[in-house]
C-alpha positions as CSV (number, residue, x, y, z in Angstrom):
1,M,-144.4,-157.6,-99.9
2,N,-144.6,-160.7,-97.7
3,G,-143.2,-164.2,-98.4
4,N,-146.2,-165.3,-100.4
5,D,-146.4,-162.3,-102.7
6,H,-145.2,-162.8,-106.3
7,Q,-144.2,-160.4,-109.0
8,N,-144.1,-161.5,-112.6
9,I,-140.8,-160.6,-114.3
10,Y,-141.4,-157.7,-116.7
11,C,-139.5,-157.7,-120.0
12,R,-138.7,-154.0,-120.4
13,T,-137.4,-154.1,-124.0
14,Q,-140.4,-156.0,-125.4
15,N,-143.3,-154.6,-123.3
16,C,-144.3,-158.1,-122.1
17,F,-144.3,-160.5,-119.2
18,I,-142.3,-163.7,-119.2
19,L,-144.8,-166.3,-118.1
20,D,-144.4,-168.1,-114.7
21,I,-141.2,-166.3,-113.7
22,K,-141.8,-164.9,-110.2
23,R,-139.7,-162.8,-107.8
24,I,-140.3,-164.0,-104.2
25,K,-139.4,-162.2,-101.0
26,I,-137.8,-164.5,-98.4
27,K,-138.9,-164.2,-94.8
28,S,-136.4,-162.5,-92.6
29,A,-136.1,-161.5,-88.9
30,A,-133.8,-158.6,-88.0
31,D,-132.7,-157.2,-84.7
32,E,-129.6,-155.6,-83.2
33,R,-127.7,-158.9,-83.7
34,G,-128.3,-158.9,-87.5
35,T,-130.7,-160.4,-89.9
36,L,-131.7,-164.1,-90.3
37,S,-133.5,-165.1,-93.5
38,F,-135.0,-168.6,-93.8
39,L,-136.7,-171.0,-96.2
40,E,-138.8,-174.0,-95.2
41,N,-139.6,-176.9,-97.5
42,T,-143.3,-176.0,-97.8
43,A,-144.8,-173.7,-100.4
44,E,-147.2,-172.2,-97.8
45,E,-144.4,-170.8,-95.7
46,T,-142.0,-169.5,-98.4
47,G,-143.9,-169.0,-101.6
48,V,-141.5,-171.3,-103.4
49,P,-144.1,-173.4,-105.3
50,F,-142.3,-176.8,-105.0
51,R,-140.6,-179.0,-102.5
52,Y,-136.9,-179.0,-103.2
53,E,-134.9,-182.2,-103.7
54,R,-131.5,-180.7,-104.3
55,V,-129.6,-177.7,-103.1
56,F,-126.4,-176.3,-104.6
57,W,-124.5,-173.0,-104.5
58,I,-122.2,-171.1,-106.9
59,Y,-119.2,-169.1,-105.8
60,N,-115.6,-168.2,-106.9
61,V,-116.9,-167.4,-110.4
62,P,-114.1,-166.2,-112.6
63,E,-114.4,-162.7,-114.1
64,C,-116.4,-162.7,-117.4
65,A,-117.6,-166.3,-116.8
66,E,-121.1,-167.3,-117.7
67,R,-123.1,-170.2,-116.2
68,G,-126.3,-171.9,-116.9
69,E,-126.9,-171.6,-120.6
70,H,-129.4,-174.4,-120.5
71,A,-133.0,-175.2,-119.7
72,H,-134.5,-178.0,-117.6
73,R,-137.2,-180.2,-119.2
74,T,-139.0,-180.9,-115.9
75,C,-137.1,-179.4,-113.0
76,A,-138.0,-176.0,-111.5
77,E,-135.5,-173.9,-109.5
78,F,-135.5,-171.1,-107.0
79,F,-132.4,-168.9,-107.2
80,V,-131.1,-166.3,-104.8
81,A,-127.9,-164.2,-104.6
82,L,-126.8,-164.6,-101.0
83,H,-123.9,-162.3,-101.5
84,G,-122.9,-160.0,-104.3
85,S,-124.9,-159.9,-107.5
86,C,-125.4,-161.4,-111.0
87,D,-127.7,-161.0,-114.0
88,I,-129.9,-163.8,-115.3
89,E,-131.2,-163.8,-118.8
90,L,-134.5,-165.8,-119.0
91,N,-136.1,-166.9,-122.3
92,D,-139.4,-168.8,-122.7
93,G,-138.9,-169.5,-126.4
94,R,-140.8,-166.3,-127.4
95,K,-139.7,-163.6,-125.0
96,S,-136.6,-162.8,-123.0
97,A,-135.9,-160.7,-120.0
98,V,-132.9,-159.9,-117.8
99,V,-133.3,-160.1,-114.0
100,H,-130.6,-158.5,-111.7
101,L,-130.3,-160.3,-108.4
102,D,-128.5,-158.6,-105.5
103,K,-130.6,-159.1,-102.4
104,P,-130.1,-162.1,-100.0
105,D,-133.8,-162.0,-99.1
106,E,-135.2,-162.1,-102.6
107,G,-135.0,-164.7,-105.3
108,I,-136.7,-165.9,-108.4
109,V,-138.5,-169.1,-109.4
110,I,-137.5,-170.5,-112.7
111,P,-139.9,-173.1,-114.0
112,A,-139.1,-175.9,-116.3
113,M,-138.6,-175.1,-120.0
114,I,-137.1,-171.6,-119.4
115,W,-133.7,-171.0,-120.9
116,C,-131.4,-169.5,-118.3
117,R,-128.0,-167.7,-118.6
118,L,-126.2,-166.3,-115.6
119,Y,-123.6,-163.6,-116.2
120,N,-122.1,-160.3,-114.9
121,F,-121.2,-161.9,-111.6
122,S,-119.7,-159.6,-108.9
123,Q,-116.3,-160.8,-107.6
124,D,-117.9,-161.6,-104.2
125,F,-120.9,-163.5,-105.6
126,V,-122.4,-166.4,-103.8
127,G,-125.7,-167.9,-105.2
128,L,-127.9,-170.5,-103.8
129,C,-130.3,-172.7,-105.8
130,L,-133.1,-175.0,-104.7
131,A,-134.1,-177.5,-107.4
132,S,-137.3,-179.5,-107.5
133,Q,-135.6,-182.6,-108.7
134,H,-132.3,-184.5,-108.3
135,Y,-129.7,-184.0,-111.0
136,T,-130.1,-186.1,-114.2
137,P,-128.1,-185.2,-117.3
138,E,-131.0,-186.1,-119.6
139,G,-133.2,-183.5,-117.9
140,Y,-131.0,-180.7,-119.3
141,I,-131.3,-179.0,-122.7
142,N,-127.8,-177.5,-123.5
143,D,-128.4,-176.4,-127.0
144,F,-130.6,-173.3,-127.6
145,S,-131.8,-174.5,-131.0
146,V,-133.0,-177.8,-129.5
147,F,-134.7,-175.8,-126.7
148,Q,-136.5,-173.6,-129.3
149,R,-137.6,-176.7,-131.2
150,E,-138.9,-178.4,-128.0
151,V,-140.7,-175.3,-126.9
152,S,-142.4,-174.7,-130.3
153,H,-143.6,-178.4,-130.3
154,S,-145.0,-178.1,-126.8
155,N,-147.1,-175.0,-127.8
156,I,-148.8,-176.7,-130.7
């Protein structure tokens, strides 16, 4: 799989695909000195389908902690586990799936209006996120029932 190949995320428990969630292989170069993986801010080079405006990382997550538990109204994200692992539960309002991330050269694209919950972090976890927009509190939906209501109204 090269940097531009995508795999839809399969929902094993419900025999379905979660729409628009894609797993993307990050370009890497390896030799006797180690491996270098890289992203460039162009969709053609990385397969990330947006230019990123914000970058943040997550680390030192306490045992049993959960993160996310929200959706973005208009912001897309690309998330990769640089070190360690975590599980991400994704929900599009009708279907849900769990993705396990544990490879520093593979991440997932999470489009807007997907509920996201990160959990089951390894003690050594470091995650990197590229976001398509700057942070704005009003862009977040932090209540799952509000998310379900907004998704159902957008599908009418």
